[in-house]
C-alpha positions as CSV (number, residue, x, y, z in Angstrom):
1,M,53.2,174.0,84.0
2,S,56.4,173.6,86.0
3,Y,56.5,175.0,89.5
4,V,56.7,178.6,90.6
5,E,59.2,179.2,93.4
6,L,58.4,181.6,96.2
7,P,60.9,182.6,98.9
8,G,60.6,181.0,102.3
9,A,62.5,181.5,105.6
10,K,64.3,178.1,105.6
11,V,63.4,176.6,102.2
12,P,61.8,177.9,99.0
13,I,58.2,177.2,98.4
14,R,57.7,175.3,95.2
15,M,54.2,175.8,93.8
16,W,52.4,173.9,91.0
17,A,49.7,176.6,91.2
18,D,49.4,180.2,90.3
19,P,50.1,182.1,93.6
20,A,47.7,184.8,92.6
21,T,44.8,182.3,92.8
22,V,45.7,181.0,96.2
23,E,44.0,182.6,99.2
24,E,46.1,184.6,101.5
25,G,45.4,182.3,104.5
26,A,46.9,179.4,102.7
27,L,49.9,181.3,101.5
28,Q,50.5,182.4,105.1
29,Q,50.3,178.8,106.3
30,L,52.9,177.9,103.7
31,R,55.2,180.7,104.8
32,N,54.8,179.5,108.4
33,V,55.7,175.9,107.5
34,A,58.8,177.2,105.7
35,T,60.1,178.7,109.0
36,L,60.3,175.3,110.8
37,P,63.9,174.5,111.9
38,W,63.6,170.9,110.7
39,I,62.2,171.5,107.2
40,K,64.2,170.4,104.1
41,G,61.6,171.1,101.4
42,L,58.1,172.2,100.7
43,A,56.1,171.4,97.6
44,V,52.6,172.8,96.9
45,M,50.1,171.0,94.7
46,P,47.6,172.7,92.2
47,D,44.6,171.8,94.5
48,V,46.1,173.8,97.3
49,H,43.7,175.5,99.8
50,Y,43.6,176.6,103.4
51,G,43.4,173.8,106.0
52,K,43.4,173.3,109.7
53,G,47.0,173.3,111.0
54,A,48.7,172.9,107.6
55,T,47.7,173.7,104.1
56,V,45.7,171.1,102.1
57,G,47.8,170.2,99.0
58,S,51.2,170.5,100.7
59,V,54.1,168.1,100.8
60,I,56.4,168.8,103.7
61,A,59.8,167.1,103.9
62,M,61.5,167.2,107.3
63,R,64.6,165.7,108.8
64,G,64.2,164.1,112.2
65,A,60.8,165.6,112.9
66,V,57.1,165.2,111.9
67,C,54.2,167.6,112.4
68,P,51.0,165.6,113.2
69,A,48.7,168.5,112.2
70,A,50.4,168.4,108.8
71,V,49.1,164.9,108.3
72,G,45.6,165.9,109.4
73,V,43.0,164.3,111.6
74,D,41.9,161.8,108.9
75,I,45.1,159.8,109.0
76,G,45.6,157.6,105.9
77,C,42.6,159.1,104.1
78,G,42.9,158.1,100.4
79,M,41.3,156.5,97.3
80,S,40.8,153.1,95.8
81,A,39.6,152.3,92.3
82,V,39.2,149.2,90.2
83,K,38.2,148.6,86.6
84,T,35.5,146.1,85.9
85,S,34.6,143.9,82.9
86,L,31.2,145.7,82.7
87,T,30.5,148.3,80.1
88,A,28.1,151.3,80.0
89,N,25.7,149.1,78.0
90,D,25.4,146.7,81.0
91,L,24.1,149.5,83.2
92,P,20.3,150.0,83.6
93,G,18.6,153.3,82.6
94,D,17.5,153.9,86.2
95,L,20.5,153.6,88.6
96,S,18.5,154.4,91.8
97,R,18.3,150.7,92.8
98,L,22.0,150.3,92.5
99,R,22.7,153.4,94.7
100,S,20.3,152.0,97.2
101,K,22.0,148.6,97.3
102,V,25.4,150.2,97.8
103,E,24.0,152.4,100.7
104,Q,22.5,149.3,102.3
105,A,25.8,147.3,102.1
106,I,28.2,150.1,103.3
107,P,27.3,152.3,106.2
108,V,27.8,156.1,105.6
109,G,28.1,159.1,107.9
110,R,28.7,158.0,111.5
111,G,27.2,154.6,110.8
112,M,28.9,151.3,111.5
113,H,28.2,147.6,110.9
114,D,26.1,145.7,113.4
115,D,29.0,143.2,113.7
116,P,32.6,143.5,112.6
117,V,33.0,142.5,108.9
118,D,34.7,139.1,108.5
119,P,37.2,139.5,105.6
120,T,37.3,135.7,105.1
121,R,33.7,135.9,103.6
122,F,34.9,137.6,100.5
123,H,35.9,135.9,97.3
124,A,39.7,135.9,96.7
125,F,40.3,138.5,99.5
126,A,43.8,138.7,100.9
127,T,43.3,138.1,104.6
128,A,47.0,137.6,105.5
129,G,48.0,139.8,108.4
130,W,44.5,140.7,109.7
131,D,44.9,139.1,113.1
132,D,48.4,140.6,113.5
133,F,46.9,144.1,112.6
134,W,44.2,143.9,115.2
135,G,46.7,142.5,117.7
136,C,48.7,145.7,117.3
137,F,45.7,147.7,118.7
138,G,47.0,146.8,122.1
139,G,50.0,149.0,121.5
140,V,48.2,152.2,120.5
141,A,47.6,155.1,122.9
142,D,45.8,154.2,126.1
143,A,43.5,157.2,125.5
144,V,41.7,155.5,122.6
145,K,41.7,151.9,123.9
146,F,38.0,152.2,124.9
147,R,37.2,152.7,121.2
148,E,38.2,149.2,120.1
149,E,34.6,148.0,119.6
150,R,33.7,151.0,117.6
151,A,36.9,150.7,115.5
152,T,36.2,147.1,114.6
153,K,32.6,147.9,113.6
154,Q,33.6,151.0,111.6
155,M,36.0,148.9,109.5
156,G,34.4,148.9,106.1
157,T,32.4,152.2,106.4
158,L,32.5,155.4,104.5
159,G,32.2,158.3,106.9
160,S,31.0,161.8,106.0
161,G,32.2,165.1,104.5
162,N,33.9,164.6,101.1
163,H,34.1,160.8,101.3
164,F,32.2,159.0,98.6
165,I,31.6,155.8,96.7
166,E,31.1,156.0,92.9
167,V,30.3,153.9,89.9
168,C,32.0,155.5,86.9
169,V,32.4,155.1,83.2
170,D,35.6,155.9,81.3
171,T,36.0,157.2,77.8
172,S,36.1,153.7,76.4
173,D,32.8,152.9,78.1
174,S,34.4,150.6,80.7
175,V,32.8,150.7,84.2
176,W,35.0,151.5,87.2
177,L,34.3,151.4,91.0
178,M,35.9,154.1,93.1
179,L,35.8,155.2,96.7
180,H,37.3,157.7,99.1
181,S,37.7,157.2,102.8
182,G,40.2,157.0,105.7
183,S,40.8,155.8,109.2
184,R,37.3,156.8,110.5
185,N,36.8,157.9,114.1
186,I,39.8,155.9,115.5
187,G,42.2,157.8,113.3
188,K,40.7,161.1,114.2
189,E,41.0,160.4,117.9
190,L,44.6,159.2,117.6
191,A,45.5,162.4,115.6
192,E,43.8,164.8,118.1
193,H,45.5,163.0,121.0
194,H,49.0,163.3,119.6
195,I,48.5,166.9,118.3
196,G,47.5,167.9,121.9
197,I,50.7,166.2,123.2
198,A,52.9,167.9,120.6
199,Q,51.6,171.4,121.4
200,K,52.7,171.1,125.0
201,L,56.3,170.1,124.3
202,P,59.0,172.7,125.2
203,H,60.6,172.8,121.8
204,N,57.3,173.9,120.2
205,Q,56.6,176.9,122.4
206,G,58.4,179.4,120.1
207,L,56.8,178.4,116.9
208,V,54.9,181.0,114.7
209,D,51.8,178.7,114.7
210,R,51.1,176.3,117.5
211,D,49.3,174.0,115.0
212,L,52.8,173.3,113.5
213,A,54.0,171.6,116.7
214,V,56.3,168.7,115.9
215,F,57.7,165.5,117.4
216,V,61.4,165.1,117.1
217,A,63.5,162.0,116.5
218,D,64.7,159.8,119.3
219,T,62.1,160.9,121.8
220,P,59.4,158.7,123.4
221,Q,56.7,161.0,122.1
222,M,57.9,160.6,118.5
223,A,58.1,156.8,119.0
224,A,54.5,156.7,120.3
225,Y,53.2,158.9,117.5
226,R,54.9,156.9,114.7
227,N,53.5,153.7,116.2
228,D,49.9,155.0,116.2
229,L,50.3,156.9,112.9
230,F,51.4,153.8,110.9
231,W,48.7,151.7,112.6
232,A,46.0,154.2,111.6
233,Q,47.4,154.4,108.1
234,E,47.1,150.6,107.9
235,Y,43.5,150.8,109.3
236,A,42.6,153.3,106.5
237,K,44.0,151.0,103.8
238,R,42.2,148.0,105.2
239,N,39.0,150.1,105.6
240,R,39.0,150.8,101.9
241,S,39.8,147.2,100.9
242,I,36.8,146.0,102.9
243,M,34.5,148.6,101.4
244,M,35.7,147.7,97.9
245,A,35.0,144.0,98.7
246,L,31.5,144.9,99.8
247,L,31.0,147.1,96.7
248,K,32.1,144.2,94.4
249,D,29.6,141.9,96.1
250,V,26.8,144.4,95.3
251,I,28.0,144.6,91.7
252,R,28.2,140.7,91.4
253,K,24.6,140.4,92.7
254,E,23.1,143.2,90.6
255,F,24.8,142.1,87.4
256,K,24.7,138.3,87.7
257,K,24.1,137.7,84.0
258,A,27.1,139.7,83.0
259,R,29.4,137.8,85.5
260,P,31.6,140.8,86.2
261,T,35.3,140.4,86.9
262,F,37.7,143.0,88.3
263,E,41.2,144.1,87.5
264,Q,43.8,144.8,90.1
265,E,42.9,147.5,92.6
266,I,44.6,150.9,92.7
267,S,44.9,152.3,96.2
268,A,46.7,155.4,97.4
269,H,46.8,157.4,100.7
270,H,46.7,161.2,100.4
271,N,47.0,162.2,104.1
272,Y,50.0,160.3,105.4
273,V,53.7,160.2,106.3
274,A,56.3,158.2,104.5
275,E,60.0,157.6,105.1
276,E,61.8,158.6,101.8
277,R,65.3,159.5,100.8
278,Y,66.2,162.7,98.8
279,D,69.6,164.4,98.2
280,G,71.3,161.7,100.3
281,M,69.1,162.5,103.4
282,D,66.5,160.2,105.1
283,L,63.4,162.4,105.4
284,L,59.9,162.1,106.8
285,V,57.7,163.3,104.0
286,T,54.2,164.4,105.0
287,R,51.6,164.5,102.3
288,K,48.4,166.3,103.3
289,G,46.0,166.3,100.3
290,A,48.7,164.9,98.0
291,I,49.5,161.5,96.6
292,R,52.8,159.8,95.9
293,A,53.6,160.0,92.2
294,G,56.9,158.2,91.9
295,S,57.9,156.9,88.5
296,G,55.2,154.4,87.5
297,D,53.1,154.8,90.6
298,Y,49.4,154.6,89.9
299,G,47.2,157.2,91.6
300,I,43.7,158.6,91.6
301,I,42.8,162.3,91.3
302,P,39.1,162.8,91.8
303,G,37.0,165.8,90.8
304,S,33.8,166.8,92.5
305,M,30.6,164.8,92.5
306,G,29.4,166.1,89.2
307,T,32.5,166.4,87.1
308,G,34.8,163.4,86.8
309,S,38.1,161.9,87.9
310,Y,41.4,160.7,86.6
311,I,43.5,157.6,86.9
312,V,47.2,158.7,86.6
313,K,50.7,157.3,86.6
314,G,53.5,159.2,88.4
315,L,56.4,160.6,86.5
316,G,58.8,160.7,89.5
317,N,59.5,164.4,89.7
318,A,61.9,164.8,92.6
319,A,61.3,168.6,92.8
320,S,57.8,167.7,94.1
321,F,59.1,164.9,96.3
322,N,57.5,162.5,93.9
323,S,54.0,163.9,94.6
324,A,50.9,165.1,92.8
325,S,47.5,166.5,93.8
326,H,44.9,164.5,95.6
327,G,41.9,166.0,93.9
328,A,40.3,169.2,92.5
329,G,40.6,171.0,95.8
330,R,38.1,173.4,97.3
331,R,37.8,176.9,96.1
332,M,35.4,177.9,98.8
333,S,34.7,176.8,102.3
334,R,31.7,174.5,103.2
335,N,29.9,177.4,104.9
336,A,30.5,179.7,101.9
337,A,29.1,177.0,99.5
338,K,26.0,176.6,101.6
339,R,25.5,180.4,101.5
340,R,26.0,180.7,97.8
341,F,24.3,177.6,96.4
342,S,20.9,176.0,96.6
343,T,19.5,172.5,96.1
344,K,18.3,173.7,92.7
345,D,21.9,174.5,91.9
346,L,23.0,171.1,93.1
347,E,20.4,169.4,90.9
348,E,21.6,171.4,87.9
349,Q,25.3,170.7,88.5
350,T,24.8,167.0,89.1
351,R,22.4,166.3,86.2
352,G,23.0,162.8,84.9
353,V,24.5,161.5,88.2
354,E,22.4,159.3,90.5
355,C,23.2,160.9,93.9
356,R,21.8,162.8,96.8
357,K,20.5,166.2,95.8
358,D,19.4,167.5,99.2
359,S,20.5,170.4,101.4
360,G,22.8,168.0,103.4
361,V,25.3,167.8,100.5
362,V,25.1,171.3,99.0
363,D,28.6,172.0,100.5
364,E,29.9,169.3,98.2
365,I,28.4,170.9,95.0
366,P,30.8,170.9,92.0
367,G,30.8,174.7,92.1
368,A,32.6,174.7,95.5
369,Y,35.6,172.9,93.9
370,K,38.3,174.0,91.4
371,P,37.9,172.7,87.8
372,I,39.5,169.2,87.7
373,E,40.8,169.7,84.2
374,Q,42.7,172.8,85.2
375,V,44.2,171.0,88.2
376,I,45.4,168.1,86.0
377,D,46.8,170.5,83.4
378,Q,48.9,172.2,86.1
379,Q,50.8,169.0,86.9
380,R,51.6,167.6,83.5
381,D,55.2,167.3,84.8
382,L,54.1,165.2,87.8
383,V,51.7,162.7,86.3
384,E,50.4,161.3,83.0
385,V,46.7,160.5,82.6
386,V,45.9,156.8,82.2
387,A,42.1,157.1,82.2
388,K,39.4,159.7,82.5
389,L,36.3,158.7,84.4
390,K,32.8,160.2,84.7
391,Q,30.6,159.1,87.6
392,V,27.1,157.8,87.0
393,V,26.4,156.9,90.6
394,C,27.7,158.8,93.6
395,V,27.1,157.8,97.3
396,K,28.0,160.6,99.7
397,G,28.5,160.3,103.5
């Protein structure tokens, strides 16, 4: 489908979704965003749903301003994937040992490594810039400086919620590795710190929603936020690269005879800010639950833990600010999913996948998400499908 255009106070709302299927709370959030004085465009992805502050699945282009709540508290959250030389025939019938080995190598939930992971230990790992990156920690907000030790030990960890690590098989029987995570606790604390500052600024007092408080250009508050934002985005990217290196190590050890090799990794943020130019204007583009899909850009659009995922290539649609969805998108809240579904439902909907099937992950059940095939179909003018993957192992936080 192409987009549907809804009226907005300052800009039209371009939706790659059927407005009739979007909950009223999310539609009101979008209408609120369209009232911001600095806004130059608003695109809505097919996985759109209500979110804290700003709608998940929204792409907000502003001139001279950025809304920290529209980035979200998991700054730099995103996906990484890599195709391996393994095939489905290389996988054992019982995948429980493989899942266990992954969980031993990569801490999940609130866990962290006993000691910071040394990136120089990994085969062919690009370590350039690591010392400079950590050196920049001294320039982030004083309010989070005491978290440095935790931040170093959480580098290379999964987190909780909808974060996951998967072993997948594509339609040609090639095995892929895929993971989803962000900037961990340090990103959350930086986000909450700056959201609190933005909400107290005088120019934000008349906004229709206090969660849409912005920083404006050429102010010390904007400079401080941009510094911390881009550092947290880099943390998220490096966090995924360390996890992928740990995951590859597990695969090498478990499949020694096959001597697995790995193609180039695909990595993409889906909660972040980028400086981009449209219609002759330099804009700050916020993607919250959306990936960049410029012409030729590779991206990852995952489904839920029992369905499958897609590797895509962007078509460079300027109407969407070169964006696409970040996943299937929730169709019900976590609490609603827990009320509606049981562990028996979870077992049924994740049959054939080696994963947790206990009450702690019922809120991540496939039935709580939109059908991924429908989400892909609604953005055929934004991306082309490169590969379709089906998970056989799924590690949840």
